[in-house]
C-alpha positions, 0 to 999 in steps of 0.5 A: 500500500505504501509503495503504491502511494509513493510512486505517484509522488515520486513521478510528480517530483520527477516531472516537476524537477524536469519541468524546472530544468527545462524552464531554466534552459529555455530561459537561458535561450530566451534571454540570449535570443532577446539580447542578440536580436536587440543587437542585430536590430541596431546594426545600422546604428552601431555600424555608423558609430564604428565608422565614425570612430574609424574616421576620427582615427585618434591615437592613444590618450587623444581619443576625445571624440571617440570616447565621447561618442561611446559615452553618449551612447551609454548615457542615452541608454541609461548607464551612469558614466564616470569619465576621466577615471584613473587620471586619464581624460578619455577613460571612463566606467559606465555602470548599470544595475546593482549588487552581484555579480558584477560583470565588466566588458572592456572597450578600446578605441585608439588608432595607430600613428602612420597608418592612414588608409581609405577603405579601398582594397589598394594602398591609398592614404586617407590623408590622416596622421593615423589609422585603425589598423588594429580595429579598436573602432570596432572593439569599442562599439561591440563592447558598448552594444553588448553592455546595452543588451545586458542593461535591457535585461537587467532593466526588465528584471530578467537578470540581477546584478551589475554590468560595467563597460570600461572605456580603455584608452591607449592600448597601443603602447600606452598601457591604459588598462594598467592605470585602471587596474592600479587605481583599483577600478576592478576590485568589485568586478567578478569577471571581465570580458573582452574581444579583439578584431582579427582575421579568424574566429576563436576564443583566446587561449593564447597568452601574450608577451609581457612588455616594458617600453621607454623613451631614452633621451640623450643630451649633448653639445651642439656645434658646427659639424665641419668647422668645430666638431671637436667642440660638440658632443653628439646626442645622436652618437649616444642613440646609435651607440646604444642601438648598436650595443642592444643589437649585439645583445640579441645573441645573448638573450632568450630566443623568445625575447622581442626588442624593437625601437624607433629613433624618434628624434635624431637631429635636424640638420647634418651640419649641426651636431645634435644636442638632443636625440631620442629612441623609443624601445619595446622589450617583450618576453612571455614571462614578466620577470624575464622582461624586467631583467632584459629591460635593465640590460637595455638601460645598462646599454644606454648608460654605457652609450652615454659614458662612451659618447660623453653625453647625458642620458635619461629615460622615461617609462612609457608602458608596461604590461603583464602576460595574459592569464587564461581561464579555461572555465570561462573560455568553454562558456564563451566557446559555446556561445561563439559557436551558437553565433557563427562566423561571418558570411560575405556577399559577392561584392565582399568576396571580390574585395577580399580577393583584391586584399589577398592579392596584395599579400606577399605570402600564401593567404588562407581560404576566404571561407575561413571567415565563416568558420569557428576555431575549436577551443585549444590551449596554445603553449606559446605566448603569441607575438603581441602584448596587451594591457588586458594582461594586467586586468587578467591578474586582477580578475578572471578574464576571457576574450575572443577574436572575430573575423573583422579582416579578410582571412590572412590580413596582418594586424597593424597593416593598411589592409586591416585599416581598409577592411575595418572601414567596410561591412566586413569589419562591422559584420565581425564586430557584431559576432563579438557583440553577440557572443560577449552578451550571451557569455555575460548572460550565462554568468548572470544566470549561473553564479557557479560558473563564476565561482569555478572561474575564480578558483581557477584564477587563484590557482593560476595567480598562485602567491604572486602579488600584482605590481604594475611593471611601469611603476608608479608613474602617472599616465603617459598622456603625451606619449604619442607627441 
């Protein structure tokens, strides 16, 4: 008798639990569909914003109009925006909601000097001093679009918590995010989400090179280079002696190291002994401690060059970024959402554009169809070839990111081809893939706090006993580093 009574109760509970589970899954999909539909329905608006920032092409810490455009869109959509954070006029934090979890989405918007280009598939200058050769005009807009989609769900009480969009200037060598981390702006954040333009679609599971950069300035004595050279002391000699010693040093440093420089001031006239010269250096390596030791050797070379040329030398730290801590827990969540979103599909006209772009490459280009493919999730053992100040964010909070095909497959970053692609719908279509993927990833984190706890556990294991300290020291933001 008792077993007969228990059976219906057991069946009822089982059906109820199944229904609750089904309802939860359905809610996930419902919210994701709402977010992606909202983002796509505003495609023309976001495309216009991105192309406007592409046209502004403002370099690091000078992104006044670009930052203002993003801030206005967030304010118009109900965010509270705090501008000028961390002592940086173009940095901002936009906030909506309250309580936990706090999910941050990073936005960038700086261009690169010397890479002016139209949106034509042939090398043609747009007559500007800079160009968006790393696609940060797309980066900032996609992040704003994603943040606004999440805000609407919080506003409708479908999600509970806080969404923050961080306006991050001067990623290209200015280390903007380092100052935001150093100012403690990520202390209440549970997870940070980011993305980057690229020539393929995939979740980032490759670290980055730690980086230290500085401008070395040599001071000499001017004199007539023919009539009285003995009275002069050439600052340019100091720069060239330093460069020569650093180049000889390359044989005796770990092979993963990257050192590069440009002479930013070498004098004004051949018949005047230069009394001032400047060289701008980057030092990179997969490990932050190795970067610090190699950078000190570069400083030693500069001191030796000054001694040998009877000049004086001083240097200014410009930037310093950590390597990137990866988080597999978050990456797996983002991978599912990227696969749900899918890649970029070209129109026939875009296919012709892509073929013309690829014809300018000096190497064998991959298939154009790769723009529509999602790479499988795979942890890469190397640290890649670039650096990013997202690395410092990843030392403050669990962080996850992706790349999407905003450029024709095979297009190198920091090239005129990347600028051209970014000024077309090839770029803005890829931007939308990232906006939707980030929004869906944030939704998973809002609805499933256990994912955040798992990510935090992994983050603590990766961090170990390391106590974060900015590699650029306690210097103030280098607001004029592009001057």
